[in-house]
N, C-alpha and C positions, 0 to 999 in steps of 0.2 A: 445926641441930636443928629450928628452927621449920619450915623448908622440908620436912624429912622427915616431921614430924607432919602438916603440911598435905597432903602427897602421900598419906600413909596414910589420913587421914580422907576425902580426896576419892575414893580408890579404893573405900572402904567405901560411900560415898554412891552411886557409879556402879553398883556391883553391886546395891545395894538398889533403886535406881531402875529398873534393867533388870528385876529380878525382879518388882517391883510392876506395871510396865507390861505385861509379857509374859504374866502369868497372867490378866489381865482380858480380857474380850471387847473386841476392837479393831476399828478401821476403817482403810481405806486412803485415802491422799491421792493426788491426781493429780500425777504427775511425780517425777523423781528429786530428792532433797534434796542429794546429792553429799557428798563428803568435807568434814569441818569446816574443814580448812585450805584456803585459797584456792589457785588455780592461776595467778593473776596474778603478774607479776614483782614482786620485792620493792620495787623503786623505783617501782612503779606502772605500770599498763598494762592493755590490753584483752585479753580472750580471747573466742573465739566457740565455739559448739558446735552440733551437730545431734544429735537424740535420738529415741528411740522408747520409748513406755511402754504396757504392757498393764495395765489397771486394772480391778479388780473391787471392788464395794461392795454394801451392802444399804441400801435406802431404805425408810422406813416412814411411814405415816399410818394407824394402825389395822392394816392389812395390811402385810406385808413383801414386797419384791420384790428379787431379785438384779439387779444392774446390771453391764454389761460395756462397757468402752471401749478402743479402740485410738487412740493419739495419736502424731502426729509433730510435731516442733517445731524451731525455730531459736532460739538463745540468744545474747545478747551480754552481757558482764559487764565490770566494772571493779573493780580492787582494788589494794591496796598493802600492803607490809611483812609479807606472809604472815599478816595478822591480820584483815583486813576485806575484804568484797566486796559489791557490789550487782549485781543481774542482772535482765534482762527476757527474756521469751520470747513468741513468737507461733507458733501452731500450728493444726493441724486435728484434729478428733476425731469419731469416730462414736459411736453410743450404741445399746445393746440393753438392753431391760428385759424380764425373763422373766415370763410368765404374767399380764400385766397386762390382756389382753383376754379372759381366761377369765370366762365369765358365771356369776353365782350364781343366776340366774333360769332355771328349766327351759324357759320359753317363748322364751328368747333364745339364739341360737346365732351364733357368729362364724366367719369364714373363717380366722382365725389366733389364736394365743395371745400371741405375743411382739411387742413394739414394737421397730422398727428404723429408724434414720435414719443417713444417711451424713454426709460431712464437713462440719463447722461450725467456724468460727473461735473460738479462745480466746486469752486473754492472761494472762501470769503475771508478777508482780513479787516479788522476794525480796531478802533481805540476810542475811549471815552474819558472825560474828566468831569468832576463834580465839585460844586461849591455850596456848602450848607449856609444858607442865609440865617437860619436859626434851627432849633431842634425839630421843627415841623416842616418848614419850607426850604427848598434848595433848587439850584439850577445847574444844568450840565450841558455839555456839547459832545457830539460824536462825529466820527468820520468812518465810512464803511464802503468797501468795494467788493464786487463779485465778478468772477470770470468763469465761463463755462468751457471746460477743457475740450469737449468733443463737439463736433458739429451735429446739428439736428437735420434729419433728412426724411423725406416721404415720397413714395412713388405715386404717380397718377396715370391713369390710362383713359383713352377716349377715341374719338373719331374727328379728324380735321380734313375738311374737303373731301370726304368720302374715304379717307385712308386711315386705318387704325394706327394708334401710336401709344407708346409707353415712355414716360420720361420721369425725371426725379428733380424735386426742388430741395435745395439745401440752404440752411441758415448756419453761418459760421462766425467765429469771433464775437459771440454775444457777451456783453459785459455791462455792468452798471456801477455808478459811483453815487454816494449819498453823503450829505452833510446836514446836520440838524441841531436844534437846540431844544432841550426838554425841561419842563418845569414840574417839580415833584412835591407832593404832600405826603408826609408819613402819618398814618393813622395808628390807633392803638393796636397792639399785637404785632407791630412791625409790618403792617400792610402798607404798600406804597402805591399811590395813584399818580399817574404822570400823563403829560400831553405836551405837544409842541409842533412847530413847523419844521419842514425840511426842504432842501433843494435836491434835485435828482436828475440824472441823465443816464440814458441807456442807448446802446447802439449795437448793430450787427450788420453783416453782409449777407445778401441772398442772391442766388442765381439758379436758373432753370437749365437743366442739362441739354435741352433741345429747344430750337426756335419754333414754338408752336403758336400760330396766329391766335390772338385773343387771350393768351395767358400772360400773366405778369412775370417779370424778371427773366425774360427770354433773351435779353441783349447783354449778357455778361454780368459781372458782379455789380450789384447795386446796394448802396448803403441805406439802411433804414434806421430810424431813431424813435425814441419815445415821443409821443404827441405833446406832452406837457412836462414841466420841469419843477413844479412846486407841489407840496402836499402837506397834509396834517396827519398826526398819529396820536393815539391815546391807548393806555393800557393799565393793567393792575399787576402787581407783583405780590404774591401771597406766600408767607412762610408755611411750610408743612412740618413734618417731624424729622428730627435728627439730621439737620443740615440740608434738607431738601426744600426747594422753592418752586412754585408754579407761576409762570409768567404768561399772561394772555394779552394780546395786542391786536389792534385794528388800525388800518391806514385807509384813508378815504379820499376819493376824488370823484370824477364821473363814473368810476368803478371802485369797488371795495375789495380790499385784501385783508386777511386775518390769519392768525396762527397762534400756537402755544408751544411752550418749552418747559421742561422740568430740569432744574439744575441741582447740582450737589456741590457744596463747599467743603473742602478738605481741611 
């Protein structure tokens, strides 16, 4: 009886949490969170993965700018008993920031509006725990953080007050941190469906090498941060052949992020 009451109350909490988190303005986090239940062997062991993530977000400091990233990464994880797992990733990411070179001063014109930089290294550390309510349903929690080791930079040229100029905009110390709860249903053939809410924060510093009238970040290092701090995610984890699994996931807010990863359990 107590177990039935606990399961019922938990289901109400899950639906309520999902409703609250999905109606708010949300933000995207970098990388898949994955199914709440681990893919490591029950007795303990390693699994590895390769993945791709398409990420969009909005950063702000007074003005708001849409950000887009394409990320590829390799992951190694260790877990046991189908209830806990720790993992680390190393990968490469590009970065595009829209309309950041648009001048607000009529005397300043630039040769482009968007900031673009190619592949830079990043690292991710994470951990998850899982509790099976029964053979079909379960709930888990995770924490995940990412840091970009290299700064992103892009040069812009133009004319200000009749004088040609060339300068460089840099983004440094870009990082994000995420915490979330996932609810999972296991279907026949070992297919796992999952969804849940998460909280998220991302920050970086930006500065323009020269003081150009009408361009942003010309007055030294300026902190920027993610516009929103909550989001929702959903995905499917599908067993393939001989220890391989396919994980597909999406994260939604005022913008949408999605990706996929193929893992192998040793």
